[in-house]
N, C-alpha and C positions, 0 to 999 in steps of 0.2 A: 677247474684248476685244482692242482694238487701240490702238496709240499713234500719235499724230500728232506728227511731229518736224519742227521748223522750224530751218533754219540761220540764226543771227542774227549771227554774226561771220565774218569772212573767213578763208579757208584759206591766204592768202598768208603765207609765213614760218613755217608750222606744220611739224611733223615729218612725214616721209613716211608713217609708220604712221597718224597722225591724218588725213591727207588721204585715204589709202586706206580708212580706216574710214568717213569721211563719204561717200565715193563708193560704198562697198558698201551704204550705206543709201539711195542715190539722191539725195544732196545734192551739187550741183555748184557752185552760187553762192548768195550771200546772198539770203535770201527764199524759197528752195526749200522746199517742204513735201512730206513723204511720209508715208504711213500704213504702219506695220509691225505684224506680230503681236506680242502681248505674251508673249514667251518668254525663256528664259535667254540665248540667243544675242543677241537684240536688246538686252536689258538690259545685257549686257556691252559691246556696241558703244556704247551710249548713255553708259555710265559712262566710257568712254575719251575721249569728246569732249563731256562734259557742260558744259564751260565755253564751248562754241561753239554750243550748241543750246538750244531751248526744247521741252519735252515736255508734251503734254496727252493725256488719255484721249480716245479717239475713240468 
């Protein structure tokens, strides 16, 4: 299984660790979509920026 993650809110004005987390997932600007494996590491990253992204099962 994989998860499709879409950045729906801007990273401007966010904490540095939230920006770094989004970039580590491959999300740079609003509207970017990436597919990530469904594992513990990815879920932790998603939980850190859940207020900025939409997540769907791919």
